[in-house]
C-alpha positions in Angstrom: 132.3 -4.2 22.5 131.5 -0.6 23.3 132.0 0.1 27.0 129.5 2.5 28.7 130.9 5.9 29.6 129.9 7.8 32.8 127.5 9.8 30.5 125.9 6.6 29.3 125.4 5.4 32.8 123.9 8.8 33.7 121.4 8.5 30.8 120.3 5.1 32.0 119.9 6.5 35.5 117.7 9.3 34.2 115.5 6.9 32.2 115.1 4.7 35.2 114.0 7.5 37.5 111.6 8.8 34.9 110.2 5.3 34.4 109.7 4.9 38.1 107.8 8.2 38.3 105.6 7.4 35.3 104.7 3.9 36.5 103.7 5.3 39.9 101.6 8.0 38.3 99.8 5.6 36.1 99.1 3.1 39.0 98.0 5.9 41.3 95.5 7.1 38.7 94.0 3.6 38.6 93.8 3.7 42.4 92.0 7.1 42.2 89.7 5.8 39.4 88.7 2.9 41.8 87.7 5.3 44.5 90.9 5.0 46.5 93.1 7.7 47.9 96.3 5.8 48.6 99.5 7.2 47.1 103.0 6.1 46.6 105.1 7.3 49.5 108.7 8.3 48.6 111.6 7.1 50.7 115.0 8.2 49.6 117.9 6.3 51.1 121.7 6.1 51.1 123.9 3.1 51.4 127.1 3.2 53.6 129.1 1.4 51.0 128.1 3.8 48.3 125.0 4.7 46.3 121.4 4.6 47.3 118.0 4.6 45.9 114.4 5.8 45.9 111.7 3.5 47.2 108.1 4.2 46.3 105.5 2.2 48.1 101.7 2.2 48.2 99.9 0.2 50.8 96.3 -0.5 51.8 94.7 1.0 48.7 91.2 0.3 47.4 92.7 -1.0 44.1 96.3 -1.8 45.0 96.8 -3.6 48.3 100.6 -3.4 48.2 102.8 -2.0 45.5 106.5 -1.3 45.5 108.3 0.5 42.6 112.0 0.6 43.6 114.9 2.5 42.0 118.5 1.8 43.2 121.9 2.7 42.1 124.5 1.1 44.3 128.3 0.7 44.4 129.8 -2.7 45.3 133.3 -3.0 46.6 133.5 -6.8 46.2 131.0 -8.8 44.2 129.1 -11.6 46.0 128.6 -15.2 44.9 125.1 -14.5 43.4 126.8 -12.2 40.8 129.9 -14.3 40.0 128.4 -17.8 39.7 127.8 -17.3 36.0 130.8 -14.8 35.7 133.7 -16.2 37.6 136.0 -13.7 35.9 134.6 -10.8 37.9 134.8 -12.4 41.3 135.9 -9.8 43.8 135.6 -6.9 41.4 134.2 -3.5 42.1 130.9 -2.9 40.4 127.8 -0.7 40.2 124.3 -1.8 39.6 121.3 0.4 38.8 117.7 -0.5 38.0 114.0 -0.3 38.6 112.2 -3.3 40.1 108.5 -3.5 40.9 105.8 -5.9 42.2 102.2 -4.8 42.4 99.7 -6.8 44.4 96.1 -5.7 43.6 93.3 -6.1 46.1 90.8 -7.6 43.7 91.5 -11.3 42.9 90.4 -10.7 39.3 93.5 -8.4 38.7 96.8 -10.3 38.4 99.8 -9.6 40.4 102.5 -8.2 38.2 106.3 -7.8 38.2 108.8 -6.0 36.1 112.4 -4.9 36.3 115.1 -3.4 34.1 118.7 -3.0 35.1 122.3 -2.3 34.1 125.3 -4.0 35.7 128.9 -2.8 35.2 131.8 -4.6 36.8 135.4 -3.3 36.8 137.9 -6.2 37.3 141.3 -4.9 38.2 143.5 -4.5 35.2 140.7 -5.3 32.7 138.1 -3.3 30.7 134.7 -3.0 32.3 132.3 -5.8 31.8 128.6 -4.8 31.4 125.2 -6.2 30.7 121.5 -5.3 30.9 118.8 -7.5 32.4 115.1 -7.4 33.1 111.6 -8.4 31.8 108.0 -8.5 33.0 105.7 -11.3 34.0 102.0 -11.8 35.0 100.7 -13.9 37.9 96.9 -14.2 37.7 94.6 -15.9 40.2 91.5 -16.0 37.9 93.0 -15.7 34.4 91.3 -13.9 31.6 92.3 -15.1 28.2 92.1 -11.5 26.8 94.6 -10.4 29.4 97.0 -13.2 28.8 96.9 -12.7 25.0 97.2 -8.9 25.2 100.1 -9.3 27.7 102.1 -11.6 25.4 101.1 -9.6 22.3 102.7 -6.5 23.9 105.8 -8.5 24.7 106.0 -9.8 21.2 105.5 -6.5 19.5 108.1 -4.6 21.6 110.6 -7.4 20.9 110.0 -7.4 17.1 112.3 -4.4 16.2 115.2 -6.2 17.9 115.1 -9.5 16.0 112.7 -12.2 14.9 113.8 -14.6 17.6 114.0 -12.2 20.6 110.4 -12.8 21.8 110.6 -16.6 21.6 114.0 -16.6 23.4 113.0 -14.3 26.2 109.6 -15.8 26.7 111.2 -19.2 27.1 113.8 -17.7 29.5 110.9 -16.3 31.5 109.1 -19.7 31.6 112.3 -21.4 32.7 113.2 -18.8 35.3 109.9 -18.2 37.0 109.4 -21.9 37.8 108.8 -23.3 41.3 110.7 -26.6 41.0 109.4 -27.8 44.4 105.8 -27.3 43.3 106.3 -28.3 39.6 104.4 -25.2 38.4 105.1 -21.9 36.8 104.7 -18.7 38.9 102.3 -17.3 36.4 101.6 -17.1 32.7 105.0 -15.6 31.9 106.1 -12.7 29.8 109.8 -11.8 29.2 113.0 -12.4 31.1 116.6 -11.8 30.0 120.0 -11.3 31.6 123.6 -10.9 30.5 122.3 -8.8 27.6 125.3 -7.3 25.7 125.3 -9.1 22.4 124.2 -5.9 20.7 126.0 -2.5 21.1 125.3 -0.5 24.2 122.8 1.8 22.5 120.7 -1.0 21.1 120.6 -2.8 24.5 119.6 0.4 26.2 116.7 0.9 23.7 115.6 -2.6 24.4 115.3 -2.1 28.2 113.5 1.2 27.4 111.0 -0.7 25.3 110.5 -3.3 28.1 110.1 -0.8 30.8 107.6 1.3 28.9 105.8 -1.9 27.7 105.0 -2.9 31.2 102.9 0.1 31.9 101.2 -0.1 28.5 100.3 -3.7 29.2 99.2 -3.6 32.8 96.9 -0.5 32.8 94.3 -2.0 30.5 94.1 -5.1 32.7 93.4 -3.0 35.8 90.8 -1.0 33.8 89.0 -4.3 32.8 88.9 -5.9 36.2 89.5 -3.7 39.2 85.8 -3.2 39.7 84.7 -6.8 39.1 82.8 -8.2 42.1 84.4 -11.1 43.9 83.5 -13.5 46.7 85.2 -14.1 50.0 86.2 -17.6 48.7 88.0 -16.0 45.8 89.8 -13.6 48.1 90.9 -16.6 50.2 92.2 -18.3 47.1 94.1 -15.1 46.2 95.9 -15.1 49.6 96.7 -18.8 49.2 98.2 -18.3 45.8 100.2 -15.3 47.1 102.0 -17.9 49.2 103.5 -19.4 46.0 104.7 -15.9 45.1 106.5 -15.5 48.5 108.0 -19.0 48.2 109.5 -18.1 44.8 110.9 -14.8 45.8 112.5 -16.1 49.0 113.8 -19.4 47.6 114.8 -18.8 43.9 114.8 -15.1 43.0 118.3 -14.0 42.1 117.6 -10.4 42.7 116.5 -11.1 46.2 119.7 -13.2 46.8 121.8 -10.5 45.2 120.4 -7.8 47.5 120.9 -9.9 50.6 124.4 -10.9 49.7 125.5 -7.3 49.0 124.2 -6.0 52.3 121.3 -4.3 50.6 118.5 -2.3 52.3 116.2 -5.1 53.7 113.0 -3.1 53.5 113.6 -2.5 49.8 114.7 -6.1 49.1 111.6 -7.6 50.7 109.1 -5.0 49.4 107.9 -7.6 46.9 106.2 -9.5 49.7 102.4 -8.9 50.1 101.0 -7.6 53.4 98.5 -10.4 53.5 99.2 -14.0 52.5 98.2 -17.5 53.6 99.3 -21.1 53.4 96.8 -23.9 53.4 97.8 -27.5 54.2 97.0 -29.8 51.2 94.5 -27.4 49.8 92.3 -29.0 47.2 89.6 -27.7 44.7 87.0 -29.4 42.6 88.2 -30.6 39.2 85.8 -28.4 37.3 86.6 -25.2 39.3 88.4 -22.1 38.1 90.9 -22.6 40.9 91.8 -26.1 39.6 92.0 -24.9 36.0 94.6 -22.2 37.1 97.1 -24.9 38.0 96.1 -27.5 35.5 96.1 -25.3 32.4 97.5 -21.7 33.0 100.5 -22.5 35.1 102.2 -24.5 32.3 104.5 -23.1 29.6 102.3 -22.5 26.6 102.4 -20.8 23.2 99.9 -18.2 24.3 99.9 -16.2 21.1 98.9 -19.2 19.0 96.7 -20.9 21.5 94.6 -17.8 22.4 95.1 -15.7 19.2 93.4 -18.0 16.8 
């Protein structure tokens, strides 16, 4: 297996910083198109243990209520349990991790919340060759799903996977369905997308090209969804349902998300770790909706693992 050189890691870093800038520019343009003026504020930070990052956050926009697009490149002197549970051979090793992670919470309930991340992890166990892998993906969490959005989202995921093998989309879609699952609610977080980790079965260059395709694919997939729905009228009841469903998003990120746990266990910057949480959210005790309502259909139909390309593409 080809091990990444310092020049390889620098190329990944440069791609990630450029990806962060392009995503923020694209989302800011949607904010401006919707009559807003909010922009992503840049917050560069350093970590005492080594490394740092660039946090870019937009709040209280007309189109985007809360959005964080975070770059980090950190050094770790001793790997925590969240990183070694699946890789006991690297327990206690030095490592570095770099990536871009984002969560965008739109204001309009007709626009889904979206998440994406791409990352590289390199561990250096004493007396052994470096151990590396890529990870990432993107997923969509609608409140009032539109079949055109769901189909286009998965079509983009399918198409970017195709050059890397006939089975990649199916495997990484299933991984996404399995990973973004709230066991205590018995429901998916959303309508899925792609998720992968421990990616090193190809050579380094091919793996790098794949995360480039995934990172670029997020922006290409999400912007048309904003354009279709960000000006759609909505009711106060729909807004309340959006806040209620955001509660599920918070539950997942705080209970199950490995990235959140990794950040907390490595002494990460807490503002950056928890930037995925929306400014406004609600929990309703035993909330119920009519059987024929759109709100009920979300949980009964859309928040189940489905073959979206075949179900909606016919």
